[in-house]
C-alpha positions as CSV (number, residue, x, y, z in Angstrom):
1,M,233.8,48.2,69.3
2,I,233.7,48.0,65.5
3,G,237.2,49.3,65.2
4,L,238.6,46.5,67.4
5,T,236.7,43.9,65.5
6,Y,237.9,45.3,62.2
7,G,241.4,45.5,63.5
8,Q,241.3,41.9,64.6
9,E,240.0,40.8,61.2
10,I,242.9,42.6,59.5
11,W,245.5,41.1,61.8
12,K,244.1,37.6,61.2
13,R,244.1,37.9,57.5
14,C,247.6,39.3,57.4
15,Y,248.7,36.5,59.8
16,D,247.1,33.8,57.6
17,L,248.6,35.3,54.5
18,N,252.0,35.5,56.3
19,N,251.8,31.8,57.3
20,A,250.6,30.7,53.8
21,T,253.3,32.6,51.9
22,W,256.3,32.9,54.2
23,N,258.4,30.2,52.5
24,R,257.6,31.5,49.0
25,P,259.5,34.1,47.1
26,G,257.8,37.5,47.3
27,A,256.0,36.7,50.6
28,L,257.0,40.0,52.2
29,K,255.7,42.0,49.3
30,L,252.4,40.1,49.3
31,L,252.1,40.8,53.1
32,T,253.0,44.4,52.7
33,D,250.5,44.9,49.8
34,E,247.7,43.3,52.0
35,I,248.5,45.6,54.9
36,N,248.6,48.7,52.7
37,K,245.2,47.7,51.3
38,Y,243.6,47.5,54.7
39,K,245.5,50.6,55.9
40,T,243.8,52.6,53.1
41,D,240.4,51.2,54.2
42,I,241.0,52.1,57.8
43,L,242.1,55.7,56.9
44,A,239.0,56.1,54.8
45,L,236.8,54.9,57.7
46,L,238.5,57.2,60.1
47,R,238.1,60.2,57.7
48,S,234.4,59.5,57.2
49,K,233.9,59.4,61.0
50,M,235.8,62.6,61.5
51,D,233.8,64.3,58.7
52,K,230.6,63.2,60.3
53,K,231.6,64.7,63.6
54,K,232.5,68.0,62.0
55,R,229.1,68.1,60.3
56,E,227.4,67.4,63.6
57,Q,229.2,70.3,65.2
58,V,228.0,72.8,62.7
């Protein structure tokens, strides 16, 4: 359930950022930077969960 909640939060922030900046120059770059920041967070979260599962299997 935490993944869904986190994903919804990311979507909302990106959506809000998109609405706030769409008519300004550089809006697409701002949105892309924001998505990449959260993508890095999500990948780190997934890696830590996978590492934990591997440790539990040993």
